[in-house]
VOBA-1610 file (N, C-alpha, C; in pm, whole numbers, padded with zeros to 5 digits, always signed):
BEGIN
Met-08320-11964+00904Met-08400-12002+01016Met-08517-12036+00990Lys-08557-12071+01078Lys-08724-12127+01098Lys-08817-12048+01108Pro-08932-12072+01010Pro-09034-11938+01040Pro-09067-11936+01181Ser-09077-12067+01290Ser-09135-12043+01404Ser-09035-11899+01496Lys-08859-12005+01465Lys-08824-11892+01520Lys-08825-11741+01487Thr-08837-11724+01373Thr-08807-11596+01313Thr-08938-11476+01364Leu-09077-11553+01381Leu-09179-11455+01409Leu-09122-11466+01575Thr-09066-11587+01632Thr-09070-11573+01742Thr-08926-11430+01847Thr-08886-11460+01747Thr-08770-11311+01747Thr-08845-11158+01721Thr-08877-11160+01632Thr-08965-11071+01564Thr-09039-11006+01721Leu-09156-11088+01760Leu-09254-11089+01877Leu-09181-11013+01951Leu-09041-11075+02023Leu-08959-11067+02150Leu-08923-10923+02114Leu-08858-10890+02025Leu-08799-10748+01991Leu-08901-10618+01987Cys-09025-10664+01945Cys-09123-10624+01928Cys-09178-10565+02124Cys-09171-10654+02191Cys-09235-10644+02340Cys-09121-10528+02396Leu-09029-10579+02346Leu-08899-10539+02442Leu-08868-10342+02385Gly-08917-10361+02224Gly-08927-10204+02225Gly-09036-10158+02280Ala-09176-10163+02271Ala-09265-10140+02309Ala-09257-10101+02489Ala-09187-10204+02562Ala-09143-10161+02708Ala-09051-10111+02734Ser-08980-10040+02634Ser-08861-09958+02657Ser-08884-09834+02636His-09047-09816+02508His-09060-09701+02534His-09163-09660+02619Gln-09251-09755+02651Gln-09339-09713+02762Gln-09233-09641+02917Ala-09139-09728+02919Ala-09045-09699+03033Ala-09014-09529+03017Leu-08974-09487+02911Leu-08910-09393+02890Leu-09029-09292+02864Ala-09162-09306+02818Ala-09249-09210+02820Ala-09282-09171+02973Ser-09286-09290+03016Ser-09304-09216+03156Ser-09230-09187+03280Arg-09133-09185+03238Arg-09008-09072+03305Arg-09068-08955+03277Val-09042-08859+03419Val-09066-08727+03412Val-08948-08678+03432Asp-08941-08579+03320Asp-08811-08468+03317Asp-08906-08320+03375Ala-08741-08247+03423Ala-08763-08143+03462Ala-08770-08059+03312Pro-08888-07968+03343Pro-08900-07830+03186Pro-08768-07824+03169Val-08748-07783+03005Val-08593-07726+02935Val-08667-07570+02914Arg-08595-07507+03004Arg-08612-07368+02958Arg-08543-07328+02819Ala-08565-07263+02766Ala-08541-07180+02575Ala-08459-07105+02658Lys-08255-07125+02592Lys-08195-07018+02615Lys-08255-06856+02557Val-08199-06786+02604Val-08251-06645+02616Val-08130-06616+02570Pro-08084-06519+02419Pro-07963-06503+02321Pro-07918-06395+02388Lys-07780-06354+02436Lys-07761-06284+02520Lys-07726-06144+02449Pro-07758-06028+02477Pro-07777-05916+02397Pro-07650-05887+02278Ile-07638-05843+02190Ile-07518-05790+02065Ile-07458-05658+02155Thr-07318-05651+02185Thr-07283-05523+02252Thr-07214-05450+02127Leu-07238-05302+02150Leu-07163-05259+02049Leu-07084-05144+02120Ser-06987-05141+02038Ser-06890-04989+02082Ser-06792-04985+01986Ser-06735-04876+01986Ser-06649-04799+01866Ser-06563-04966+01769Thr-06555-05048+01813Thr-06490-05108+01756Thr-06555-05245+01704His-06668-05317+01784His-06737-05389+01732His-06896-05300+01714Gly-06940-05371+01592Gly-07064-05308+01571Gly-07158-05455+01514Phe-07263-05454+01489Phe-07357-05551+01434Phe-07380-05557+01250Lys-07354-05660+01239Lys-07366-05670+01087Lys-07443-05822+01065Asp-07549-05821+00946Asp-07585-05966+00952Asp-07662-05964+00799Val-07650-06061+00737Val-07713-06122+00635Val-07840-06202+00622Glu-07926-06194+00531Glu-08008-06269+00588Glu-08064-06313+00419Tyr-08084-06467+00449Tyr-08140-06528+00343Tyr-08301-06549+00329Ile-08406-06486+00294Ile-08536-06540+00313Ile-08626-06569+00209Met-08712-06605+00247Met-08827-06704+00120Met-08949-06643+00255Gly-09062-06531+00157Gly-09180-06526+00213Gly-09170-06350+00311Asn-09229-06410+00451Asn-09244-06319+00551Asn-09098-06341+00652Tyr-09064-06236+00697Tyr-08940-06249+00787Tyr-08892-06140+00875Thr-08946-06213+01007Thr-08908-06118+01096Thr-08811-06121+01208His-08736-06028+01281His-08639-06091+01376His-08633-05959+01476Val-08604-06017+01607Val-08634-05854+01704Val-08457-05911+01772Gln-08359-05825+01783Gln-08220-05868+01874Gln-08187-05743+01962Lys-08160-05813+02106Lys-08147-05685+02175Lys-08014-05612+02152Val-07962-05504+02174Val-07846-05472+02146Val-07819-05370+02318Arg-07674-05398+02336Arg-07626-05280+02466Arg-07521-05235+02400Ile-07569-05113+02402Ile-07462-04988+02396Ile-07385-04965+02502Phe-07281-04934+02501Phe-07181-04890+02618Phe-07111-04747+02566Glu-07152-04691+02478Glu-07048-04580+02449Glu-07154-04486+02375Ser-07183-04407+02400Ser-07282-04267+02342Ser-07211-04234+02242Gly-07292-04196+02130Gly-07215-04130+01991Gly-07342-04126+01883Thr-07267-04155+01797Thr-07348-04146+01639Thr-07352-04279+01575Tyr-07474-04305+01567Tyr-07447-04492+01483Tyr-07525-04419+01378Ala-07540-04572+01288Ala-07625-04535+01136Ala-07647-04658+01161Leu-07766-04690+01139Leu-07863-04791+01066Leu-07862-04821+00932Thr-07853-04931+00846Thr-07854-04957+00742Thr-07919-05091+00680Leu-07985-05061+00575Leu-08039-05174+00548Leu-08055-05194+00372Thr-07985-05295+00336Thr-07969-05308+00182Thr-08045-05452+00115Asp-08131-05420+00011Asp-08146-05517-00080Asp-08082-05618-00150Met-08013-05665-00114Met-07877-05727-00201Met-07929-05794-00370Phe-08052-05804-00412Phe-08053-05864-00546Phe-08105-05740-00665Lys-08051-05776-00750Lys-08059-05673-00839Lys-08136-05750-00986Pro-08341-05731-00962Pro-08327-05593-00978Pro-08390-05663-00819Arg-08458-05565-00736Arg-08527-05596-00614Arg-08607-05745-00606Ala-08591-05777-00475Ala-08658-05947-00483Ala-08752-05862-00349Leu-08741-05746-00265Leu-08797-05743-00158Leu-08899-05648-00170Lys-09024-05681-00131Lys-09137-05612-00140Lys-09151-05470-00024Lys-09144-05517+00068Lys-09089-05522+00206Lys-08961-05466+00304Leu-08924-05373+00380Leu-08802-05436+00415Leu-08795-05298+00529Gly-08739-05336+00650Gly-08768-05227+00754Gly-08724-05238+00894Ala-08648-05176+00985Ala-08604-05187+01113Ala-08608-05056+01176Thr-08619-05111+01340Thr-08649-05011+01400Thr-08536-05064+01559Leu-08513-04958+01594Leu-08453-04942+01718Leu-08514-04884+01787Ala-08525-04900+01924Ala-08610-04876+02052Ala-08569-04928+02192Ser-08563-04817+02268Ser-08535-04838+02376Ser-08591-04931+02488Lys-08559-04919+02550Lys-08639-05039+02689Lys-08765-05024+02701Lys-08781-04876+02699Lys-08955-04823+02754Lys-09001-04812+02610Gly-09001-04866+02506Gly-09071-04874+02399Gly-09043-04737+02287Lys-08951-04607+02359Lys-08959-04483+02257Lys-08862-04570+02142Lys-08887-04518+02014Lys-08811-04534+01918Lys-08724-04418+01862Val-08629-04502+01842Val-08506-04405+01839Val-08454-04386+01737Ala-08438-04491+01623Ala-08430-04478+01490Ala-08546-04547+01411Arg-08609-04543+01293Arg-08643-04636+01226Arg-08620-04615+01079Leu-08638-04706+01019Leu-08623-04733+00839Leu-08789-04788+00795Thr-08818-04731+00720Thr-08942-04821+00642Thr-08893-04865+00498Ala-08764-04823+00455Ala-08702-04905+00329Ala-08603-04929+00310Gly-08532-04972+00238Gly-08381-04957+00223Gly-08305-04848+00258Gly-08193-04800+00313Gly-08145-04671+00358Gly-08036-04683+00455Lys-08002-04577+00489Lys-07935-04562+00569Lys-07979-04436+00670Ile-07996-04418+00811Ile-08003-04354+00908Ile-07933-04341+00993Val-07860-04172+01051Val-07767-04153+01132Val-07812-04111+01225Phe-07837-04095+01325Phe-07889-04072+01516Phe-07766-04057+01605Asp-07795-04018+01694Asp-07695-04013+01819Asp-07807-04125+01930Ile-07710-04161+02025Ile-07809-04230+02119Ile-07699-04270+02231Asp-07779-04266+02328Asp-07691-04281+02486Asp-07653-04403+02491Pro-07618-04445+02615Pro-07588-04620+02668Pro-07709-04663+02715Gly-07678-04774+02696Gly-07846-04828+02745Gly-07859-05011+02654Leu-08019-05055+02684Leu-08043-05182+02632Leu-08142-05160+02550Tyr-08109-05186+02443Tyr-08205-05149+02346Tyr-08238-05257+02285Ser-08388-05221+02149Ser-08386-05375+02114Ser-08403-05347+01970Leu-08359-05373+01849Leu-08340-05391+01736Leu-08444-05513+01667Ser-08547-05452+01580Ser-08626-05533+01531Ser-08633-05506+01319Tyr-08638-05605+01292Tyr-08624-05595+01130Tyr-08690-05703+01086Phe-08773-05685+00957Phe-08878-05714+00867Phe-08825-05689+00742Ala-08900-05822+00687Ala-08893-05836+00518Ala-09013-05876+00472Lys-08985-05890+00318Lys-09120-05989+00257Lys-09035-05976+00117Thr-09049-06092+00056Thr-09010-06099-00086Thr-09168-06086-00194Tyr-09179-06002-00322Tyr-09272-06012-00385Tyr-09337-06158-00403Asn-09215-06262-00433Asn-09327-06345-00441Asn-09234-06478-00356Pro-09358-06563-00225Pro-09297-06611-00149Pro-09211-06747-00195His-09185-06773-00341His-09128-06923-00381His-09022-06839-00441Lys-08934-06746-00473Lys-08858-06663-00488Lys-08787-06635-00359Pro-08657-06669-00344Pro-08548-06579-00226Pro-08551-06416-00212Gly-08496-06414-00154Gly-08477-06277-00123Gly-08318-06248-00046Lys-08266-06184-00017Lys-08149-06112+00042Lys-08119-06012+00113Phe-08116-05958+00216Phe-08060-05849+00246Phe-07984-05828+00360Arg-07933-05701+00384Arg-07824-05686+00480Arg-07832-05568+00574Ile-07810-05586+00692Ile-07874-05511+00815Ile-07713-05489+00881Ser-07690-05346+00893Ser-07626-05314+01005Ser-07623-05193+01085Leu-07550-05201+01201Leu-07597-05107+01323Leu-07418-05096+01354Leu-07370-04929+01348Leu-07225-04949+01358Leu-07208-04789+01397Gln-07088-04756+01479Gln-07076-04627+01522Gln-06982-04548+01415Gln-07039-04413+01437Gln-06981-04354+01288Gln-06862-04303+01382Glu-06748-04276+01281Glu-06626-04204+01333Glu-06683-04102+01327Thr-06620-04000+01454Thr-06656-03848+01437Thr-06558-03810+01419Ala-06533-03702+01312Ala-06357-03673+01266Ala-06338-03517+01313Val-06272-03515+01384Val-06250-03364+01406Val-06181-03278+01277Pro-06247-03183+01253Pro-06229-03114+01091Pro-06068-03021+01146Glu-05999-03008+01043Glu-05895-02943+01062Glu-05955-02803+01081Val-05910-02721+01173Val-05904-02560+01133Val-05845-02484+01068Pro-05811-02456+00978Pro-05763-02335+00902Pro-05686-02244+00949Val-05579-02137+00979Val-05521-02073+01037Val-05582-01952+00996Pro-05642-01854+01053Pro-05685-01738+00989Pro-05608-01672+00945Gly-05701-01610+00833Gly-05575-01481+00750Gly-05532-01372+00834Ala-05610-01385+00949Ala-05515-01216+01037Ala-05407-01286+01062Leu-05388-01450+01130Leu-05297-01440+01175Leu-05170-01464+01077Trp-05199-01499+00958Trp-05051-01475+00849Trp-05021-01342+00819Leu-05094-01226+00833Leu-05052-01089+00806Leu-05018-01024+00950Phe-05057-01091+01047Phe-04990-01035+01177Phe-04875-01120+01184Gly-04830-01208+01171Gly-04683-01290+01153Gly-04607-01229+01053Ser-04650-01220+00892Ser-04564-01161+00809Ser-04597-01012+00876Gly-04609-00932+00904Gly-04593-00772+00971Gly-04497-00762+01048Leu-04472-00921+01177Leu-04397-00901+01264Leu-04252-00951+01190Leu-04221-01009+01108Leu-04089-01037+01024Leu-04063-00904+00951Gly-04175-00864+00913Gly-04113-00718+00833Gly-04078-00613+00913Leu-04099-00591+01041Leu-04105-00499+01136Leu-03929-00539+01219Ala-03918-00660+01218Ala-03798-00730+01249Ala-03689-00681+01174Gly-03731-00727+01025Gly-03619-00713+00934Gly-03575-00530+00923Ile-03707-00451+00933Ile-03621-00318+00920Ile-03568-00233+01033Lys-03589-00321+01149Lys-03500-00296+01252Lys-03370-00360+01275Arg-03324-00468+01159Arg-03210-00544+01155Arg-03182-00450+01062His-03201-00400+00976His-03128-00364+00865His-03134-00166+00894Arg-03173-00111+01025Arg-03105-00011+01048Arg-02958+00012+01134Phe-02949-00092+01184Phe-02836-00138+01269Phe-02714-00214+01184
//
């Protein structure tokens, strides 16, 4: 191609690009709403478990809907050895802001809770902002096992006494 044709083609393409850009910029779009994440639903078969890789500071808030009252356990674990996290904590609060459970370090807390919508917020901070950290959080319903009730010794003595009386009566006849 000759230099004059190349220059003309380039100018034409630039003009078309600028015109299309201006047309797109002048178009009015409807505002886009951010999607609100649905609450996590907890039941005896489904719980909440999450593993997070972080660097520096990390905070997250998650809505949790609980359908069954019962005993639940909130667990936080620093997964690096030696520990990589300077701070680690979580709070479960009711819709009115009342704290139900709170952990200020790794560990486990067990508590009773009623059905409703709750807010689970958790945070972590690494010792070194340039080195990664990893932690695990879980909120699970605890199984409530019914303890075995032993047969009282008095019942065994009473039963053996009845068998003995039956044996004596049978022996006489």
